[in-house]
SEKOL-312655 format. One line per field, with one value per residue (C-alpha): residue number from 1; x, z, y; residue in three letters. Coordinates in Angstrom, 3 decimals. Each point is the difference from the previous one (the first is absolute). Layout:
N
nr (NUM;...)
c1 (X;...)
c3 (Z;...)
c2 (Y;...)
rest (ALA;...)
END
This chain:
110
nr (1;2;3;4;5;6;7;8;9;10;11;12;13;14;15;16;17;18;19;20;21;22;23;24;25;26;27;28;29;30;31;32;33;34;35;36;37;38;39;40;41;42;43;44;45;46;47;48;49;50;51;52;53;54;55;56;57;58;59;60;61;62;63;64;65;66;67;68;69;70;71;72;73;74;75;76;77;78;79;80;81;82;83;84;85;86;87;88;89;90;91;92;93;94;95;96;97;98;99;100;101;102;103;104;105;106;107;108;109;110)
c1 (-38.171;-3.771;-1.467;3.718;-1.160;2.209;1.203;-0.464;1.199;-1.202;2.854;3.439;2.922;1.333;3.158;0.163;3.272;1.840;-1.343;1.265;3.342;-0.588;-0.225;2.593;2.792;-1.807;0.432;3.824;0.461;-1.635;2.623;2.730;-0.539;0.050;2.982;1.998;-1.366;0.819;3.416;0.525;-0.914;-2.727;-3.314;0.486;-3.211;-1.294;-3.820;1.250;2.571;-2.852;-2.138;3.518;-0.876;-3.600;2.616;-0.529;-3.786;0.396;1.677;-2.768;-2.310;2.151;0.157;-3.630;-1.444;1.990;-0.563;-3.918;0.374;2.004;-2.269;-3.028;1.005;1.165;-4.389;-0.710;2.130;-0.388;-3.844;1.071;3.388;1.164;3.221;0.983;-1.126;1.967;3.112;-0.837;0.130;3.216;1.736;-1.139;1.662;3.319;0.163;-0.218;2.133;2.912;0.258;0.183;2.995;1.662;-0.977;1.217;3.441;0.397;-0.457;2.187;2.712;0.117)
c3 (-12.667;-1.227;1.180;-0.986;-2.150;-3.230;0.053;2.713;4.037;0.829;-2.705;1.055;-3.093;0.275;0.832;1.537;1.812;-2.568;-2.700;3.131;-0.727;-3.756;0.265;2.810;-2.610;-2.835;2.276;0.316;-3.583;-0.910;2.581;-1.030;-3.864;1.101;2.010;-2.847;-2.538;1.714;0.329;-3.630;-0.239;-2.974;0.190;-0.848;-0.685;-3.574;1.039;3.340;-2.049;-2.583;2.773;1.989;-2.171;2.148;2.760;3.863;-0.802;-2.684;1.138;3.346;-2.966;-1.995;3.171;1.991;-3.617;0.091;4.292;-1.047;-2.911;1.738;3.289;-2.136;-1.606;2.839;1.320;-3.175;0.005;3.836;-0.376;-2.506;1.604;3.045;-0.327;-3.928;1.471;3.383;-2.658;-2.354;2.918;1.541;-3.151;-0.601;3.722;-1.146;-3.310;1.195;2.888;-2.863;-1.445;3.710;1.221;-3.268;0.830;3.185;-0.655;-2.647;2.443;2.851;-2.689;-0.834)
c2 (-86.347;-0.325;3.443;1.532;3.014;0.031;3.841;2.101;0.854;-3.974;-1.791;-0.577;-0.192;-2.698;-0.066;3.931;-0.975;-0.574;2.680;2.795;-2.083;1.277;3.149;0.529;-1.814;2.269;2.993;-0.713;-1.049;3.550;1.678;-1.925;0.918;3.575;0.075;-2.128;2.307;3.216;-0.955;-0.233;-3.835;-1.451;-1.875;-3.102;-1.129;1.506;0.461;2.112;1.541;1.648;1.324;1.761;2.648;1.273;-0.396;-1.686;0.039;-2.021;-2.610;-0.009;-0.021;-3.289;-1.533;0.410;-1.148;-2.563;-1.178;0.611;-2.908;-2.576;0.225;-0.153;-2.957;-1.419;0.644;-1.567;-3.081;-0.540;-0.728;-2.760;-1.422;1.674;-2.269;1.986;3.305;-0.380;-0.912;3.071;2.338;-1.294;-0.378;3.944;0.828;-2.269;1.840;3.461;-0.382;-0.876;3.388;1.742;-2.274;0.753;3.787;-0.459;-1.081;2.847;2.008;-0.852;-0.702;3.930)
rest (MET;LYS;ASN;GLU;PRO;PRO;ILE;GLY;PRO;GLY;ARG;LYS;LEU;ILE;PHE;GLN;ASP;ALA;TYR;VAL;TRP;LEU;ILE;LEU;VAL;SER;ALA;LEU;ASP;ILE;MET;CYS;THR;TRP;MET;ILE;LEU;TRP;ASN;ASN;GLY;VAL;GLU;ILE;ASN;PRO;LEU;ALA;ARG;ARG;LEU;ILE;PHE;LEU;GLY;PRO;LYS;GLY;LEU;VAL;ILE;TYR;LYS;PHE;MET;LEU;ILE;VAL;PHE;ILE;ILE;GLY;LEU;CYS;GLU;VAL;VAL;GLY;ARG;ARG;ASN;ARG;LYS;ALA;ALA;HIS;ILE;LEU;VAL;THR;ALA;ALA;ILE;GLY;LEU;THR;ILE;ILE;PRO;VAL;ALA;ILE;ALA;LEU;ALA;GLN;LEU;MET;ALA;GLN)
END
């Protein structure tokens, strides 16, 4: 770790496997949200609801910015407190799974 560059090709993310899961469930969230909206449902998240007028692009940009923020926060926190950052990324994944599960249940009930 002494000779690792602070940023760049030789530097790995602290929780890169968890970030892949975060990106996956976030993508599922976008897809499920769009399916719900396509079936005349409504977006419950007030911030995302404001971005819906931009169409799928607005939802993707919102979710992408949220993912970038969470990963950046985890990387900063993880350099100081690995356990706290692990809790943060795990919570982010868990919280993102909740609307996906609810949306899937709604879609299957139709």
